C-alpha positions as CSV (number, residue, x, y, z in Angstrom):
1,X,23.5,-21.0,43.2
2,X,21.4,-23.8,41.8
3,X,19.6,-25.8,44.5
4,X,20.1,-29.0,42.5
5,X,23.8,-29.2,43.4
6,X,24.8,-32.3,45.4
7,X,27.6,-30.4,47.1
8,X,27.6,-26.7,47.9
9,X,30.4,-24.5,46.7
10,X,31.5,-24.1,50.3
11,X,32.2,-27.8,50.5
12,X,34.8,-27.4,47.7
13,X,37.0,-25.0,49.6
14,X,39.8,-27.6,50.0
15,X,39.8,-28.3,46.3
16,X,40.0,-24.6,45.4
17,X,43.3,-24.2,47.1
18,X,45.0,-26.4,44.6
19,X,44.9,-26.4,40.7
20,X,42.1,-28.5,39.3
21,X,41.7,-30.5,36.1
22,X,38.9,-31.0,33.6
23,X,38.7,-33.7,31.0
24,X,36.3,-35.5,28.6
25,X,34.3,-38.6,29.1
26,X,32.8,-41.5,27.4
27,X,29.2,-42.2,26.5
28,X,29.3,-45.9,27.1
29,X,32.4,-48.1,27.0
30,X,35.8,-46.9,25.9
31,X,36.8,-43.3,25.7
32,X,35.8,-39.9,24.4
33,X,34.3,-39.2,21.1
34,X,36.7,-37.7,18.6
35,X,39.6,-36.3,20.7
36,X,42.8,-37.9,21.7
37,X,44.1,-36.2,24.8
38,X,43.0,-38.5,27.5
39,X,44.2,-41.7,29.0
40,X,45.6,-43.5,25.9
41,X,45.6,-46.9,27.6
42,X,41.8,-46.6,28.0
43,X,41.2,-46.0,24.3
44,X,40.2,-42.4,24.4
45,X,38.8,-42.1,20.9
46,X,41.8,-40.9,18.8
47,X,40.9,-38.3,16.1
48,X,44.3,-38.8,14.6
49,X,45.3,-35.2,15.5
50,X,48.0,-36.5,17.8
51,X,49.6,-38.7,15.2
52,X,50.0,-36.2,12.4
53,X,52.8,-33.8,11.6
54,X,55.5,-33.7,14.2
55,X,58.9,-32.0,14.1
56,X,61.4,-30.7,16.7
57,X,61.8,-31.8,20.3
58,X,59.3,-32.8,22.9
59,X,58.7,-31.0,26.1
60,X,55.7,-30.7,28.4
61,X,53.7,-27.7,29.4
62,X,44.7,-22.6,32.4
63,X,41.0,-22.1,31.4
64,X,37.1,-21.4,31.9
65,X,30.2,-22.0,29.4
66,X,27.2,-21.7,31.3
67,X,23.9,-23.4,30.9
68,X,22.1,-20.6,29.1
69,X,23.2,-17.2,30.4
70,X,25.2,-14.6,28.5
71,X,28.0,-14.3,31.0
72,X,30.7,-11.7,30.7
73,X,34.1,-13.2,29.8
74,X,37.7,-12.1,30.0
75,X,39.5,-11.3,26.8
76,X,43.1,-12.4,26.3
77,X,44.5,-9.5,24.4
78,X,41.9,-8.4,21.9
79,X,43.3,-6.4,19.1
80,X,42.3,-2.7,18.8
81,X,40.8,-3.0,15.3
82,X,37.6,-5.0,15.0
83,X,37.0,-7.2,12.0
84,X,35.2,-5.8,9.0
85,X,32.1,-7.4,7.4
86,X,32.7,-9.1,4.2
87,X,30.6,-11.2,1.8
88,X,27.5,-9.0,1.8
89,X,25.8,-10.9,4.7
90,X,26.7,-8.4,7.4
91,X,28.9,-11.1,9.1
92,X,32.6,-11.3,9.9
93,X,35.0,-14.2,9.6
94,X,36.3,-15.8,12.8
95,X,37.9,-18.9,14.1
96,X,36.7,-20.6,17.2
97,X,38.6,-23.3,19.1
98,X,36.9,-25.7,21.5
99,X,38.7,-27.5,24.4
100,X,38.2,-29.6,27.5
101,X,36.4,-28.6,30.7
102,X,34.1,-26.4,28.6
103,X,36.9,-24.2,27.1
104,X,36.5,-22.0,24.1
105,X,38.5,-19.1,22.6
106,X,38.2,-17.1,19.3
107,X,40.2,-15.2,16.8
108,X,38.8,-12.2,14.9
109,X,42.0,-11.3,13.1
110,X,42.5,-14.3,10.8
111,X,44.3,-16.4,13.5
112,X,46.9,-13.9,14.6
113,X,45.6,-13.5,18.1
114,X,43.0,-15.4,20.3
115,X,40.5,-13.7,22.6
116,X,37.4,-14.4,24.6
117,X,39.3,-17.1,26.6
118,X,36.9,-19.0,28.9
119,X,36.1,-22.4,30.4
120,X,33.7,-23.9,33.0
121,X,36.2,-23.8,35.9
122,X,37.2,-20.1,35.6
123,X,33.5,-19.2,35.2
124,X,32.3,-21.2,38.1
125,X,29.7,-22.7,35.8
126,X,27.0,-25.1,36.9
127,X,29.0,-27.9,35.2
128,X,31.8,-27.1,37.6
129,X,29.4,-27.3,40.6
130,X,29.0,-23.5,40.6
131,X,32.5,-23.1,42.0
132,X,35.4,-21.2,40.5
133,X,38.3,-23.6,40.2
134,X,41.7,-23.7,38.6
135,X,41.7,-27.0,36.8
136,X,44.8,-28.7,35.4
137,X,43.7,-31.7,33.3
138,X,45.0,-35.1,34.5
139,X,47.4,-33.4,37.0
140,X,45.2,-32.0,39.8
141,X,41.8,-32.1,41.5
142,X,38.5,-31.0,40.1
143,X,34.8,-31.1,40.7
144,X,32.0,-31.4,38.2
145,X,28.3,-32.0,38.2
146,X,27.0,-35.5,37.3
147,X,23.4,-35.1,36.2
148,X,22.6,-38.8,36.4
149,X,23.8,-39.1,40.0
150,X,22.4,-35.6,40.9
151,X,25.6,-35.0,42.8
152,X,28.9,-33.1,42.5
153,X,31.8,-35.5,41.8
154,X,35.2,-34.7,43.1
155,X,38.4,-36.2,41.7
156,X,41.9,-36.0,43.0
157,X,43.2,-36.3,39.4
158,X,40.8,-34.7,37.0
159,X,39.8,-36.9,34.1
160,X,39.1,-34.3,31.5
161,X,38.1,-37.0,29.0
162,X,35.1,-38.0,31.1
163,X,33.2,-35.1,32.4
164,X,30.3,-32.7,31.4
165,X,33.1,-30.5,30.0
166,X,34.6,-33.0,27.6
167,X,34.9,-31.4,24.2
168,X,33.4,-33.7,21.6
169,X,32.4,-31.5,18.6
170,X,32.2,-28.1,17.0
171,X,30.6,-26.7,13.8
172,X,29.7,-23.3,12.3
173,X,26.7,-22.2,10.2
174,X,23.7,-19.9,10.1
175,X,25.6,-17.2,12.0
176,X,26.3,-19.4,15.1
177,X,28.7,-22.0,16.4
178,X,27.3,-25.2,17.8
179,X,29.4,-27.3,20.2
180,X,29.0,-30.5,22.1
181,X,30.5,-30.9,25.6
182,X,30.1,-34.0,27.7
183,X,31.3,-37.6,27.6
184,X,30.4,-40.2,30.3
185,X,28.8,-37.7,32.7
186,X,26.3,-35.9,30.4
187,X,26.9,-32.4,29.1
188,X,25.0,-30.4,26.5
189,X,24.7,-29.2,23.0
190,X,25.4,-25.5,23.2
191,X,25.4,-22.6,20.8
192,X,27.1,-19.2,20.6
193,X,26.4,-16.1,18.4
194,X,29.4,-14.2,19.7
195,X,32.1,-16.8,20.3
196,X,32.3,-15.8,24.0
197,X,29.0,-16.8,25.7
198,X,27.3,-20.2,25.2
199,X,23.7,-21.2,25.9
200,X,22.2,-24.6,26.1
201,X,20.3,-25.9,23.0
202,X,19.8,-29.5,24.2
203,X,20.6,-30.4,27.8
204,X,21.8,-33.6,29.5
205,X,23.3,-35.4,26.6
206,X,26.5,-36.8,25.1
207,X,27.2,-36.4,21.4
208,X,30.1,-37.6,19.2
209,X,31.1,-34.8,16.8
210,X,29.1,-32.1,15.0
211,X,29.1,-31.2,11.3
212,X,27.3,-28.6,9.3
213,X,26.2,-28.8,5.7
214,X,23.1,-28.2,3.5
215,X,21.9,-25.7,6.0
216,X,21.8,-28.5,8.7
217,X,23.7,-29.3,11.8
218,X,24.1,-33.0,12.8
219,X,25.4,-34.1,16.2
220,X,26.7,-37.7,16.2
221,X,25.3,-40.6,18.1
222,X,23.6,-43.9,17.4
223,X,20.5,-41.6,17.2
224,X,22.1,-38.4,15.8
225,X,20.4,-35.1,16.6
226,X,19.6,-32.7,13.8
227,X,19.1,-28.9,13.9
228,X,18.4,-26.2,11.2
229,X,19.8,-23.4,13.4
230,X,22.2,-25.0,15.9
231,X,19.8,-24.1,18.7
232,X,16.8,-26.4,18.5
233,X,17.5,-30.1,18.1
234,X,15.4,-33.1,17.1
235,X,16.2,-36.8,16.7
236,X,17.3,-37.9,13.2
237,X,17.3,-41.5,11.9
238,X,19.1,-44.3,13.7
239,X,22.8,-44.9,12.7
240,X,23.0,-48.6,13.5
241,X,26.8,-49.0,13.8
242,X,27.9,-52.7,13.7
243,X,31.0,-54.7,13.1
244,X,31.6,-57.4,10.5
245,X,30.0,-60.0,12.8
246,X,26.8,-57.9,13.0
247,X,27.5,-57.0,16.6
248,X,26.4,-53.5,17.8
249,X,29.0,-50.8,18.2
250,X,27.7,-48.4,20.8
251,X,30.2,-45.6,20.6
252,X,29.8,-43.1,17.8
253,X,33.0,-41.0,17.6
254,X,33.1,-38.4,14.9
255,X,30.9,-36.6,12.3
256,X,31.8,-34.8,9.1
257,X,30.3,-33.4,5.9
258,X,31.5,-33.6,2.3
259,X,30.1,-31.2,-0.3
260,X,29.8,-33.8,-3.0
261,X,26.7,-34.6,-5.0
262,X,23.8,-33.4,-2.9
263,X,26.0,-33.3,0.2
264,X,27.0,-36.3,2.3
265,X,27.3,-36.5,6.1
266,X,29.9,-39.1,7.3
267,X,29.8,-40.7,10.8
268,X,32.5,-42.8,12.4
269,X,32.1,-45.3,15.3
270,X,34.4,-47.6,17.2
271,X,34.5,-49.8,20.3
272,X,37.9,-51.5,21.0
273,X,39.0,-53.0,17.7
274,X,35.6,-52.8,16.1
275,X,35.0,-49.9,13.7
276,X,32.2,-48.7,11.3
277,X,31.4,-45.9,9.0
278,X,27.9,-44.7,7.9
279,X,26.7,-42.0,5.6
280,X,23.6,-39.9,5.2
281,X,22.5,-38.2,1.9
282,X,19.2,-36.9,3.3
283,X,20.6,-34.6,6.1
284,X,20.4,-37.2,8.9
285,X,17.0,-38.7,8.3
286,X,18.5,-42.0,7.4
287,X,21.9,-43.7,7.5
288,X,23.4,-46.4,5.3
289,X,26.6,-48.5,5.5
290,X,28.9,-48.0,2.5
291,X,30.8,-50.9,1.0
292,X,34.1,-51.4,2.8
293,X,32.9,-49.5,5.8
294,X,34.8,-51.6,8.3
295,X,38.2,-51.0,6.7
296,X,37.4,-47.2,6.6
297,X,35.6,-46.9,9.9
298,X,36.5,-45.5,13.3
299,X,37.3,-42.1,14.7
300,X,38.6,-40.0,11.9
301,X,40.7,-36.8,11.9
302,X,38.7,-35.1,9.2
303,X,36.4,-35.3,6.2
304,X,36.4,-33.2,3.0
305,X,34.7,-33.3,-0.4
306,X,35.7,-32.0,-3.8
307,X,36.4,-32.9,-7.4
308,X,33.8,-35.6,-7.1
309,X,35.5,-37.4,-4.2
310,X,35.0,-37.8,-0.5
311,X,38.2,-38.1,1.5
312,X,38.3,-39.4,5.1
313,X,41.6,-39.0,6.9
314,X,42.6,-40.9,10.1
315,X,45.7,-40.8,12.1
316,X,47.1,-43.9,10.4
317,X,45.2,-44.3,7.1
318,X,43.0,-42.6,4.6
319,X,40.0,-43.6,2.5
320,X,38.1,-42.1,-0.4
321,X,34.7,-42.5,-2.2
322,X,34.0,-41.5,-5.8
323,X,30.4,-42.6,-5.8
324,X,29.0,-40.1,-3.3
325,X,29.6,-42.4,-0.3
326,X,28.1,-45.6,-1.6
327,X,31.6,-47.3,-1.2
328,X,35.0,-46.4,0.2
329,X,38.5,-47.6,-0.6
330,X,41.7,-47.4,1.3
331,X,44.3,-45.2,-0.5
332,X,48.0,-45.0,-0.4
333,X,48.4,-42.3,2.2
334,X,49.6,-43.0,5.8
335,X,47.1,-40.6,7.3
336,X,47.6,-37.3,9.2
337,X,46.2,-34.4,11.1
338,X,42.8,-33.4,9.5
339,X,42.0,-32.7,5.8
340,X,40.7,-29.7,3.9
341,X,39.6,-29.0,0.3
342,X,40.7,-25.6,-0.9
343,X,38.5,-25.5,-4.1
344,X,41.1,-27.2,-6.2
345,X,42.9,-29.9,-4.2
346,X,42.8,-31.8,-0.9
347,X,45.4,-30.9,1.8
348,X,46.5,-32.9,4.8
349,X,49.5,-33.1,7.1
350,X,51.6,-35.9,8.4
351,X,55.2,-37.0,9.0
352,X,56.5,-33.4,8.9
353,X,55.0,-32.7,5.5
354,X,52.1,-31.1,3.8
355,X,50.3,-33.5,1.5
356,X,48.2,-32.5,-1.5
357,X,46.0,-34.4,-3.8
358,X,43.6,-33.5,-6.6
359,X,41.6,-36.8,-6.5
360,X,42.2,-38.1,-2.9
361,X,44.0,-41.1,-4.3
362,X,47.5,-39.9,-5.3
363,X,49.3,-37.7,-2.7
364,X,52.4,-35.6,-3.0
365,X,54.3,-34.5,0.1
366,X,56.5,-31.4,0.7
367,X,58.5,-30.7,3.9
368,X,56.9,-28.1,6.2
369,X,58.6,-24.8,7.0
370,X,58.3,-23.8,10.7
371,X,59.1,-20.4,12.2
372,X,58.9,-19.2,15.8
373,X,59.1,-22.6,17.5
374,X,59.8,-22.2,21.2
375,X,62.9,-23.9,22.6
376,X,62.1,-27.4,23.8
377,X,58.8,-27.6,21.9
378,X,58.1,-29.9,18.9
379,X,55.8,-29.0,16.1
380,X,52.8,-31.3,16.0
381,X,49.6,-30.2,14.2
382,X,46.3,-30.9,15.9
383,X,42.9,-30.0,14.4
384,X,43.2,-27.7,11.4
385,X,40.7,-25.1,10.2
386,X,40.8,-23.1,7.0
387,X,39.3,-19.7,6.3
388,X,37.0,-19.7,3.3
389,X,37.7,-16.0,2.9
390,X,41.5,-15.7,3.1
391,X,42.7,-19.3,2.8
392,X,44.5,-19.0,6.2
393,X,45.0,-22.2,8.1
394,X,45.1,-22.3,11.9
395,X,45.9,-25.2,14.3
396,X,47.2,-26.0,17.8
397,X,49.9,-28.2,19.1
398,X,48.8,-31.8,19.7
399,X,50.2,-34.4,22.0
400,X,49.9,-35.7,25.5
401,X,50.3,-33.0,28.2
402,X,51.4,-30.3,25.8
403,X,48.9,-27.8,27.2
404,X,49.0,-24.8,29.5
405,X,52.6,-23.4,29.5
406,X,53.5,-25.9,26.8
407,X,50.5,-25.0,24.5
408,X,51.2,-23.5,21.1
409,X,48.9,-22.0,18.5
410,X,49.8,-22.2,14.8
411,X,49.0,-20.1,11.7
412,X,49.8,-20.6,8.0
413,X,48.7,-18.8,4.8
414,X,49.4,-21.8,2.5
415,X,49.4,-24.9,4.8
416,X,53.1,-25.3,4.1
417,X,54.9,-22.5,6.0
418,X,53.7,-22.4,9.6
419,X,54.2,-19.7,12.2
420,X,54.1,-20.5,15.9
421,X,52.3,-17.6,17.5
422,X,54.1,-15.7,20.2
423,X,52.8,-16.7,23.7
424,X,51.2,-13.2,24.3
425,X,48.9,-13.9,21.3
426,X,46.8,-16.5,23.3
427,X,46.2,-17.9,26.7
428,X,47.7,-21.4,27.3
429,X,45.0,-23.5,28.9
430,X,43.1,-26.8,28.6
431,X,43.6,-29.1,25.7
432,X,42.1,-27.9,22.4
433,X,40.3,-30.7,20.4
434,X,38.4,-28.8,17.7
435,X,38.9,-25.6,15.6
436,X,36.4,-24.3,13.1
437,X,36.0,-21.4,10.7
438,X,32.7,-19.5,10.7
439,X,30.9,-16.2,10.4
440,X,29.3,-14.2,13.2
441,X,27.7,-10.8,13.6
442,X,30.2,-8.0,13.6
443,X,29.4,-7.2,17.3
444,X,31.2,-10.5,18.2
445,X,34.5,-8.8,17.3
446,X,33.9,-5.3,18.7
């Protein structure tokens, strides 16, 4: 056990008799970067995922990275056939989902089943005070390490939005996944080459979103961090977020990338009612404020680029740029859960419909078709990832306290007809806030 712990694992015995909870935290003022699963009245940094597509009835509904080791992890029903390499790079296509209290899980079969289920509490990770716990976010006790106080913090009701396990960003590239955990109490930038074990790339930090493009990872902050491999990070140029009155906005929230022009990174920030949006066209070395940034700023649900346009979708609005990010304009679209570009058109989801647009300005909606919805559950899309190989979309149920037994994973081949996966296809656990498609070495799926 690490000697730096403020409270030994033995001192947690009382906590371990009851379910625990792990949730994200905030870097400075008002809520977690990017994900909306925490205390809504405290402004937990809505990504818009929770306000997207919803159908059906509402009903309510456990977990497990280390700081550098390659720990063994439990699988939650891995399929017999391992994925085959495609694309000539010796890598296989996978989806990885990131959740609170250091959670991650992966699919090797195009989103049909999810394996390598883990989180800080089930691993007894250093972030969980080296103690195996059974955390239930916002509904039970937990303990986590606060690096600034050099002590183990114990909570009767675990605030998973403010902890070293708060999930704030996930991106894939260069044969790895890079993830940010930690909000309020500092976490780390971590990386994984197998989707199951995670090592520290940059310790003791809080970041607001991660995006990959142009062979570069960028982790959001007022001083974003930049990496060529997802492992080693250096400071990029300052993103000086400010409101219309030239007052500083301290909280970066989200980061995205649009493959338009030479490639554009997009960063959102908000504090209370104040919002901003900044872009970088030189891979994070400098940041500029587009025209109309305040109307199109804040914590967005997704960014996509195509057909000469950059589209930024929020839970309640959408914006686009047709000049490589120099300016943005609000468009006639009410917002939704994430946005993707499939090579021909943009796709987003909201109000029980799939919305498509060729230019990001004019949108056409079609009612979703849902199969396999459990009794008492509504259908509510959270973060969406699309396979660049098969075109399959995957997502997870969004909303407040629709996790654990109430959690659902979704899969669609066209973004219109969605299947709710059977419960044996995944482990219901901590809230999922990010899902990404990527490519890993074949061994990751064997």
